[in-house]
C-alpha positions in Angstrom: 0.0 0.0 0.0 1.2 3.5 -0.7 0.0 6.8 0.8 0.8 10.3 -0.3 -0.1 12.8 2.3 -0.1 16.6 2.2 -0.5 18.7 5.3 -0.6 22.5 5.2 -1.3 25.5 7.5 0.3 28.4 9.2 3.7 28.1 10.7 3.3 27.3 14.4 0.2 25.0 13.9 2.3 21.8 14.2 2.1 20.8 10.5 5.7 19.7 10.2 5.5 17.9 13.6 2.5 15.6 12.6 4.2 15.0 9.2 7.3 13.9 11.0 5.3 11.6 13.3 3.7 9.9 10.4 7.1 9.5 8.7 8.8 8.1 11.8 5.9 5.7 12.5 6.0 4.4 8.9 9.8 4.0 9.1 9.5 2.1 12.4 7.0 -0.2 10.8 9.5 -1.1 8.0 7.9 1.1 5.3 9.7 3.2 2.7 9.1 6.8 3.7 9.9 10.4 2.7 9.2 13.7 4.4 9.5 17.0 2.6 8.9 20.1 4.7 8.1 23.5 3.1 7.9 26.8 4.8 7.9 30.4 3.7 10.4 33.0 5.0 8.3 34.3 7.9 9.4 33.1 11.3 5.8 32.3 12.5 2.5 32.6 10.8 3.7 32.1 7.2 2.5 29.2 5.0 3.9 25.9 6.1 3.4 22.5 4.4 4.8 19.0 4.5 4.5 16.1 2.2 4.8 12.5 3.4 5.1 9.3 1.4 4.6 6.0 3.2 4.8 2.9 1.0 5.4 -0.8 0.9 7.5 -0.2 -2.3 10.4 2.0 -3.2 9.3 5.7 -3.5 10.1 7.1 -6.9 9.6 10.7 -6.1 9.2 12.8 -2.9 7.1 15.3 -4.7 3.3 15.0 -4.2 1.0 16.8 -6.6 -2.2 14.8 -6.0 -2.3 13.5 -2.5 -4.4 10.6 -1.3 -4.9 12.4 2.0 -4.7 16.2 2.7 -5.1 18.1 5.9 -6.0 21.8 5.5 -5.4 23.7 8.8 -6.2 27.2 7.4 -8.1 28.8 4.5 -5.0 29.2 2.3 -4.2 25.5 2.8 -7.7 24.6 1.9 -7.6 26.7 -1.3 -4.3 25.0 -2.3 -5.1 21.4 -1.3 -8.8 20.8 -2.0 -8.6 20.9 -5.8 -5.6 18.5 -5.9 -6.7 15.6 -3.7 -7.0 12.4 -5.8 -10.6 11.3 -6.5 -11.7 8.9 -3.7 -9.2 10.7 -1.5 -9.6 12.0 2.0 -9.6 15.7 2.9 -9.6 16.8 6.5 -10.6 20.4 7.1 -10.0 22.5 10.2 -13.6 23.7 10.5 -12.5 26.1 13.3 -10.7 28.3 10.7 -12.2 27.3 7.4 -15.9 28.0 6.8 -15.9 27.0 3.1 -17.4 23.6 2.2 -16.1 21.4 -0.6 -18.3 20.8 -3.7 -16.3 17.8 -4.7 -18.5 14.7 -4.6 -15.5 12.4 -5.3 -13.8 12.9 -1.9 -14.4 12.0 1.6 -14.3 15.3 3.4 -14.3 15.5 7.1 -14.8 18.8 8.9 -13.3 18.9 12.3 -13.6 21.8 14.8 -9.9 21.3 15.8 -9.4 24.4 17.8 -12.6 23.9 19.9 -11.7 20.2 20.5 -8.2 21.2 21.6 -9.6 23.9 23.9 -11.8 21.3 25.5 -8.7 19.4 26.3 -7.1 22.6 27.7 -4.5 23.5 25.1 -5.2 24.9 21.6 -1.7 24.0 20.5 -2.7 20.3 20.2 -5.1 21.0 17.3 -2.6 19.3 15.0 -2.8 16.1 17.0 -6.5 16.0 16.6 -6.0 16.3 12.8 -3.5 13.4 13.0 -6.0 11.3 14.9 -8.6 12.1 12.3 -6.2 10.8 9.6 -5.7 7.5 11.5 -9.4 7.1 12.1 -10.2 7.3 8.4 -7.2 5.7 6.7 -4.9 2.9 7.8 -1.7 4.8 7.1 0.0 3.7 10.3 -1.3 2.5 13.6 -2.3 4.7 16.5 0.1 2.7 18.8 3.0 3.4 16.4 2.3 7.1 16.6 2.2 6.9 20.4 5.4 5.0 20.5 7.1 7.7 18.4 5.5 10.4 20.6 6.9 8.7 23.7 10.4 8.8 22.2 10.2 12.4 20.9 8.6 14.0 23.9 10.1 12.0 26.8 11.4 15.1 28.5 8.0 16.9 28.8 5.5 14.4 30.3 2.7 16.9 30.7 2.9 17.9 27.0 3.3 14.3 26.0 0.1 13.3 27.8 -1.8 16.3 26.3 -0.6 15.3 22.8 -1.7 11.7 23.4 -5.1 12.8 24.6 -5.6 15.0 21.5 -4.5 12.2 19.2 -7.0 9.8 20.8 -9.8 12.5 20.6 -9.0 12.8 16.9 -9.2 9.1 16.5 -12.9 9.3 17.4 -13.7 11.4 14.3 -14.9 9.7 11.1 
């Protein structure tokens, strides 16, 4: 199986972090992986994207023009990603910031109030983990346990933030 995933939003929304988690979990599972970050020149608040390939087979190109899965964290990301998702693909939309609705009937579109759900958990900064959970709930890219294992390794020095990220991930896993 092969997955091409595009995630985009403002710098500071954790776009690169969830892309890296997907890549690391795929690698740990013995998959071929690539992770291509992109960010504009602004320090915070500029456009930020990452493109992740996870595959059973060798990856021919790290560039993704028509992703199987896309996550739009802000309106600019939505405008960029929505037209390019492959037919029968998955588009996850941060409904907290994006009010536009897709007219594409050939996609599974999931609108998630990420900011509100993160606020309910007590920390808006974990909106990205809710998005990641929504990916896992709707596509067998990697397992939730593999993401948690990578989280445990990457965030071992901050147990409070680690637990908050896990809670947000599991909250996102409830969305389908």
